[in-house]
C-alpha positions as CSV (number, residue, x, y, z in Angstrom):
1,M,-70.6,-158.1,-142.7
2,S,-73.5,-157.7,-140.2
3,I,-76.1,-155.0,-140.6
4,S,-75.2,-153.5,-137.3
5,K,-71.5,-153.1,-138.3
6,K,-72.7,-151.6,-141.6
7,I,-74.8,-149.1,-139.7
8,L,-72.0,-148.3,-137.3
9,G,-69.6,-147.8,-140.0
10,A,-71.9,-145.5,-141.9
11,G,-72.7,-143.7,-138.7
12,L,-76.4,-144.4,-138.9
13,V,-78.7,-143.8,-136.0
14,V,-82.3,-144.2,-135.0
15,L,-84.7,-142.1,-132.8
16,A,-87.2,-143.7,-130.5
17,A,-89.0,-142.4,-127.5
18,C,-87.2,-143.6,-124.4
19,N,-88.9,-145.0,-121.4
20,S,-86.1,-146.0,-118.9
21,S,-88.5,-147.4,-116.5
22,D,-89.1,-150.4,-118.7
23,K,-86.6,-153.2,-118.1
24,P,-84.9,-154.3,-121.3
25,M,-85.5,-157.8,-122.5
26,T,-82.9,-160.2,-124.0
27,T,-83.1,-162.7,-126.9
28,E,-81.7,-166.2,-126.7
29,T,-78.8,-164.9,-128.8
30,G,-77.9,-162.2,-126.4
31,L,-79.5,-159.1,-128.0
32,K,-80.9,-156.7,-125.4
33,Y,-83.8,-154.7,-126.4
34,R,-86.8,-152.6,-125.4
35,M,-89.9,-152.3,-127.6
36,Y,-92.0,-149.1,-127.4
37,T,-94.7,-150.1,-130.0
38,S,-95.6,-153.4,-131.5
39,N,-97.8,-153.1,-134.7
40,E,-99.5,-156.0,-136.3
41,G,-98.0,-155.3,-139.8
42,I,-95.8,-157.5,-141.8
43,K,-92.4,-158.0,-140.3
44,P,-89.4,-158.0,-142.6
45,Q,-88.0,-161.3,-144.0
46,I,-84.5,-161.9,-145.4
47,G,-84.3,-160.3,-148.9
48,D,-86.9,-157.5,-148.0
49,Y,-86.0,-153.8,-147.9
50,I,-86.7,-151.7,-144.9
51,S,-86.7,-148.0,-144.5
52,L,-85.8,-146.7,-141.0
53,N,-84.7,-143.8,-139.0
54,I,-81.8,-144.6,-136.6
55,I,-80.0,-143.0,-133.9
56,H,-76.5,-144.4,-133.1
57,K,-75.2,-143.6,-129.5
58,T,-72.2,-144.5,-127.4
59,V,-72.3,-146.4,-124.2
60,K,-72.5,-143.0,-122.5
61,D,-75.5,-142.0,-124.6
62,S,-73.6,-139.5,-126.7
63,V,-75.2,-139.3,-130.2
64,I,-72.8,-140.2,-132.9
65,F,-75.1,-139.9,-135.8
66,S,-78.9,-139.3,-136.4
67,T,-80.7,-139.8,-139.7
68,Y,-83.2,-137.2,-138.4
69,E,-80.4,-134.7,-138.7
70,N,-78.6,-136.1,-141.7
71,G,-80.9,-136.6,-144.7
72,G,-83.7,-138.7,-143.2
73,A,-84.5,-142.4,-143.3
74,V,-82.1,-144.9,-144.8
75,E,-82.8,-148.1,-146.8
76,F,-81.2,-151.3,-146.9
77,Q,-81.9,-155.1,-147.8
78,M,-82.4,-157.5,-144.9
79,T,-79.7,-160.3,-144.7
80,E,-78.9,-163.0,-142.2
81,P,-77.6,-162.0,-139.0
82,G,-73.8,-161.9,-139.0
83,F,-73.3,-162.9,-135.3
84,D,-75.3,-163.8,-132.2
85,G,-77.1,-160.6,-130.9
86,D,-76.8,-158.8,-134.3
87,L,-79.1,-155.8,-134.7
88,I,-80.8,-157.4,-137.7
89,E,-82.3,-159.9,-135.3
90,G,-84.1,-157.1,-133.6
91,L,-85.2,-155.5,-136.8
92,A,-86.8,-158.7,-137.9
93,M,-89.0,-158.4,-134.8
94,M,-90.5,-155.1,-135.9
95,A,-93.2,-154.0,-138.3
96,T,-93.9,-150.7,-140.0
97,G,-94.4,-147.9,-137.4
98,D,-92.6,-149.9,-134.6
99,S,-89.9,-148.2,-132.6
100,A,-87.4,-149.8,-130.2
101,T,-84.0,-149.6,-128.6
102,F,-81.3,-152.3,-129.1
103,W,-78.0,-152.8,-127.4
104,V,-75.4,-154.7,-129.4
105,S,-72.1,-156.1,-128.0
106,A,-69.2,-154.3,-129.4
107,D,-67.1,-157.4,-128.8
108,S,-69.3,-159.5,-130.9
109,M,-69.7,-157.0,-133.7
110,F,-65.9,-156.4,-134.1
111,K,-64.8,-159.9,-133.2
112,G,-61.7,-160.4,-135.4
113,G,-61.6,-156.9,-136.6
114,T,-60.7,-153.3,-135.4
115,M,-62.8,-151.6,-132.8
116,P,-63.4,-147.9,-133.2
117,E,-61.6,-145.7,-130.9
118,F,-64.7,-144.6,-129.1
119,L,-65.4,-148.1,-128.0
120,K,-63.6,-150.6,-125.7
121,A,-64.0,-154.2,-124.9
122,G,-67.2,-154.9,-123.0
123,D,-69.0,-151.8,-124.4
124,E,-72.6,-152.0,-125.9
125,I,-73.6,-150.0,-128.8
126,K,-77.0,-148.4,-128.6
127,Y,-79.4,-148.1,-131.5
128,E,-82.7,-146.3,-131.3
129,V,-84.7,-147.4,-134.3
130,K,-88.1,-146.6,-135.9
131,I,-89.2,-148.7,-138.9
132,E,-90.8,-146.4,-141.6
133,S,-91.7,-149.1,-144.2
134,V,-91.2,-152.7,-145.2
135,M,-91.2,-153.8,-148.9
136,T,-90.5,-157.1,-150.6
137,Q,-87.7,-157.1,-153.1
138,E,-90.3,-157.1,-155.9
139,E,-92.2,-154.1,-154.3
140,Y,-88.9,-152.2,-153.8
141,E,-87.7,-152.7,-157.4
142,L,-91.2,-151.7,-158.8
143,A,-91.0,-148.5,-156.6
144,K,-87.5,-147.7,-157.7
145,Q,-88.4,-148.1,-161.4
146,E,-91.5,-145.9,-161.0
147,E,-89.2,-143.2,-159.2
148,M,-86.7,-143.5,-162.0
149,E,-89.3,-143.0,-164.7
150,K,-90.5,-139.9,-163.0
151,T,-87.0,-138.6,-162.7
152,K,-86.4,-139.3,-166.4
153,E,-89.4,-137.3,-167.3
154,V,-88.3,-134.3,-165.3
155,Y,-84.8,-134.3,-167.0
156,A,-86.4,-134.9,-170.4
157,Q,-88.4,-131.7,-170.0
158,E,-85.4,-129.8,-168.9
159,I,-83.3,-131.1,-171.9
160,E,-86.1,-130.4,-174.3
161,K,-86.4,-126.9,-173.1
162,Y,-82.6,-126.4,-173.5
163,A,-82.7,-127.7,-176.9
164,S,-85.5,-125.5,-178.0
165,E,-83.9,-122.4,-176.6
166,N,-80.7,-123.2,-178.4
167,G,-82.2,-124.2,-181.7
168,L,-81.1,-127.9,-181.5
169,D,-83.2,-130.4,-183.4
170,V,-82.3,-133.2,-181.1
171,Q,-83.2,-137.0,-181.2
172,Q,-83.7,-139.1,-178.0
173,T,-82.5,-142.7,-177.4
174,T,-84.4,-145.2,-175.3
175,S,-82.0,-144.7,-172.5
176,G,-82.8,-140.9,-172.3
177,L,-79.7,-139.5,-174.1
178,Y,-80.3,-136.6,-176.4
179,Y,-78.1,-135.9,-179.4
180,V,-77.9,-134.1,-182.7
181,I,-75.5,-134.6,-185.5
182,T,-74.2,-131.2,-186.7
183,Q,-71.7,-132.6,-189.4
184,E,-72.0,-136.1,-190.9
185,G,-68.8,-137.9,-191.4
186,E,-67.9,-140.2,-194.2
187,G,-66.3,-142.9,-192.2
188,S,-67.6,-146.0,-190.4
189,F,-69.3,-146.2,-187.1
190,P,-67.0,-147.3,-184.1
191,E,-67.5,-150.7,-182.5
192,T,-67.2,-151.9,-179.0
193,G,-63.6,-152.5,-178.1
194,Q,-62.2,-150.1,-180.7
195,T,-60.3,-147.1,-179.5
196,V,-61.7,-143.9,-180.5
197,S,-60.2,-140.4,-180.5
198,V,-62.7,-137.7,-179.6
199,H,-62.4,-133.8,-179.4
200,Y,-64.9,-132.4,-177.0
201,T,-66.1,-129.4,-175.1
202,G,-68.1,-130.1,-172.0
203,K,-70.5,-127.6,-170.4
204,L,-73.4,-127.3,-168.0
205,I,-76.8,-126.3,-169.3
206,D,-76.1,-122.8,-168.0
207,G,-73.3,-122.5,-170.6
208,K,-70.3,-122.8,-168.0
209,V,-67.6,-124.9,-169.7
210,F,-65.9,-127.4,-167.4
211,D,-63.5,-129.1,-169.7
212,S,-62.3,-129.0,-173.3
213,S,-59.9,-131.1,-175.2
214,V,-60.1,-128.6,-178.1
215,D,-58.5,-125.9,-175.8
216,R,-55.8,-128.4,-174.9
217,G,-55.2,-129.3,-178.6
218,Q,-55.3,-133.0,-177.8
219,P,-58.3,-135.3,-178.3
220,I,-59.0,-138.0,-175.8
221,D,-58.6,-141.7,-176.6
222,F,-60.5,-144.5,-174.9
223,P,-61.9,-147.9,-175.7
224,L,-65.5,-147.7,-176.7
225,G,-68.2,-149.5,-174.7
226,V,-66.1,-151.0,-171.8
227,G,-67.2,-148.5,-169.1
228,Q,-64.0,-146.2,-169.1
229,V,-66.2,-143.2,-169.7
230,I,-69.6,-142.2,-168.5
231,P,-72.6,-144.2,-170.0
232,G,-73.8,-141.2,-172.1
233,W,-70.4,-141.1,-173.8
234,D,-70.2,-144.8,-174.6
235,E,-73.6,-144.6,-176.1
236,G,-73.3,-141.2,-177.8
237,I,-70.0,-141.7,-179.4
238,A,-71.2,-145.0,-180.9
239,L,-73.8,-142.9,-182.9
240,L,-71.1,-141.0,-184.7
241,K,-69.3,-142.0,-187.8
242,K,-65.6,-141.1,-188.1
243,G,-65.3,-137.4,-188.9
244,S,-68.7,-136.6,-187.6
245,K,-69.5,-133.8,-185.2
246,G,-72.4,-133.5,-182.9
247,T,-73.9,-132.4,-179.5
248,L,-74.7,-134.9,-176.7
249,I,-77.1,-133.8,-173.9
250,I,-76.7,-136.2,-171.2
251,P,-79.0,-136.5,-168.1
252,P,-77.4,-137.1,-164.7
253,Y,-78.2,-140.9,-164.6
254,L,-76.1,-141.4,-167.7
255,A,-73.3,-139.1,-166.3
256,Y,-72.2,-138.4,-162.7
257,G,-75.6,-138.8,-161.1
258,E,-76.3,-137.7,-157.5
259,S,-72.6,-137.5,-156.6
260,G,-71.4,-135.1,-159.3
261,A,-67.6,-134.9,-160.0
262,G,-65.6,-133.1,-157.4
263,N,-66.0,-129.3,-157.5
264,I,-66.3,-129.3,-161.3
265,I,-69.7,-131.0,-161.9
266,P,-72.4,-130.5,-159.4
267,P,-74.8,-133.3,-158.3
268,N,-77.6,-134.1,-160.7
269,A,-76.2,-132.0,-163.5
270,I,-77.3,-132.3,-167.1
271,L,-74.1,-132.2,-169.3
272,V,-73.8,-130.9,-172.8
273,F,-70.9,-132.0,-175.0
274,D,-70.0,-130.8,-178.4
275,V,-68.0,-133.7,-179.8
276,E,-66.0,-134.7,-182.9
277,L,-65.1,-138.4,-183.6
278,V,-61.6,-137.7,-185.0
279,D,-60.4,-141.4,-185.5
280,I,-61.2,-145.0,-184.8
281,Q,-58.5,-147.6,-184.2
282,E,-58.8,-151.4,-183.9
283,G,-58.2,-152.8,-180.4
284,V,-58.3,-151.4,-176.9
């Protein structure tokens, strides 16, 4: 899928100062464009990551979506153009700080596919773009790793505060999961692939209970370590012997992350589970 179709599908848009007196130029592949600035910085290559603000407009200049009004700049990895006149061809001509407008053929973008209702054959899709940054894949991954480490530290401080206020002598795993064994079982530890039966009560750190198998009177069964539950559960339940009880305090990146879970668990929520490993069975 071309980058321009991805941007159209996501409703992304870019803002650039418009100078209608400048006649647009056209590349050999048919991409029409107008450049407003041209910096001497490094231009993105295939595999690089770019951050950009973008405004997506209809042929009649109606704004469909603008990153300026919907969360700010977006990031994506540069790929090969998907068709002649693809938007990505224009992005490859820009450096950090550059702004431009591009007109992409709707017929080319949606050739062989379904065109949105607001477009018709022969229309051009207008993108006003400003490049905020360009990073190699290595630079991008390093930046994300540093960002994650900072995020982990913030959640660690919140969890440690919660544990202290609630008198929990917690231990921390390398992933950032916190746990405490409140009752040591006499059975074995479960292994990946075995089906475990677990009683639990889940709550937010403000104490609000959002789910409880105890209240239902029926433990939950699931195969351990195969991704059928959140990562914090796969890791945490493996730390319990059969018959053990404990508390798992799970940071968002080992739970439901930025999305949360419906109207029950908010985005970026730290979750607390009081758990009991009731039984272990062979097989999935």
